[in-house]
C-alpha positions as CSV (number, residue, x, y, z in Angstrom):
1,M,97.8,16.9,127.9
2,E,94.3,16.2,129.0
3,Q,92.3,13.1,129.4
4,V,88.6,12.9,130.6
5,L,87.1,9.9,132.0
6,K,83.4,10.2,131.6
7,L,82.1,7.7,134.3
8,S,78.7,7.9,133.1
9,E,79.8,5.3,130.9
10,N,79.8,2.8,133.1
11,G,76.1,3.7,134.3
12,S,74.6,6.4,136.8
13,I,75.3,4.4,139.9
14,L,78.5,3.1,140.4
15,G,79.2,0.7,143.0
16,L,81.8,-2.2,142.0
17,R,85.1,-2.2,143.8
18,E,86.3,-4.2,140.6
19,L,85.2,-1.3,138.1
20,A,86.6,0.9,140.5
21,K,90.0,-0.9,140.2
22,E,89.6,-0.9,136.4
23,L,89.5,2.5,136.3
24,S,92.2,3.5,139.3
25,S,94.4,1.5,136.5
26,Q,93.9,4.0,133.8
27,L,94.0,7.0,136.9
28,K,97.4,5.6,138.1
29,I,99.1,5.5,134.1
30,A,97.9,9.1,133.6
31,I,99.2,10.5,136.8
32,D,102.8,8.3,135.9
33,N,102.8,9.9,132.6
34,N,102.0,13.6,133.9
35,T,98.8,13.7,132.2
36,N,96.0,15.6,133.7
37,I,93.2,13.8,133.9
38,I,89.4,14.7,134.7
39,L,86.8,12.6,136.6
40,D,83.9,13.6,135.2
41,F,80.6,12.6,137.1
42,S,78.3,13.8,134.9
43,N,75.1,12.0,134.6
44,V,75.8,9.8,137.6
45,E,73.7,9.6,140.7
46,S,75.7,7.8,143.3
47,I,78.6,6.0,143.9
48,S,79.5,3.5,146.8
49,S,82.0,4.1,149.4
50,S,84.1,1.2,148.1
51,F,83.6,2.5,144.6
52,A,85.3,6.0,146.0
53,D,87.9,4.3,148.1
54,E,89.4,2.1,145.3
55,L,89.2,4.8,142.4
56,I,90.3,8.0,144.5
57,A,91.4,7.2,148.1
58,K,93.6,4.4,147.3
59,V,95.2,6.4,144.4
60,L,95.6,9.3,146.0
61,I,97.6,7.6,149.3
62,E,99.8,5.5,146.7
63,V,100.7,8.2,144.3
64,G,100.7,11.1,146.7
65,I,98.2,13.7,147.9
66,E,100.6,16.4,145.8
67,N,100.8,14.2,142.8
68,F,97.0,13.6,142.8
69,L,96.2,16.9,143.1
70,K,98.3,18.2,140.3
71,N,97.1,15.7,137.8
72,V,93.5,14.9,138.9
73,K,90.5,16.8,138.6
74,I,86.8,16.2,139.4
75,R,83.9,17.4,137.6
76,N,80.4,17.7,137.8
77,A,79.9,15.7,141.3
78,N,76.9,16.1,143.0
79,T,76.5,16.6,146.9
80,F,76.3,13.0,147.6
81,I,79.2,12.0,145.4
82,K,81.6,14.5,147.3
83,T,80.9,13.6,150.7
84,M,81.4,9.7,149.9
85,I,84.8,11.0,148.0
86,N,85.6,13.3,151.2
87,S,84.4,10.4,153.6
88,S,86.6,7.8,151.7
89,I,89.7,9.9,151.7
90,N,89.2,10.8,155.5
91,D,89.0,7.0,156.1
92,R,91.9,6.3,154.0
93,L,94.2,8.9,155.3
94,N,93.0,7.6,159.2
95,D,93.8,4.1,158.4
96,T,97.5,5.1,156.8
97,I,98.4,7.4,160.2
98,H,97.2,4.5,162.4
99,K,99.2,1.9,160.7
100,K,102.2,4.2,161.0
101,N,101.7,4.9,164.9
102,V,101.1,0.9,165.7
């Protein structure tokens, strides 16, 4: 089964952590149900680092990298959005590693 989450339905510039929290709940439910989910960034120009962190990086840590990569696909993300997502994942992974070493 496959589910498409059209992020442009929430605007072309996505920045609110609260919105990302709502969307991440849907994402986690899909992953828990072993449903493939596509995060479709068509017509989204920009996202904030907090949006990327809440929607993608935090979920990736919570469900595990393997589960995340198995169930989640990111489509139609422009270069800026990809950069924000990668940066958020790197920051979250570094925080996780740092906490384990403290």
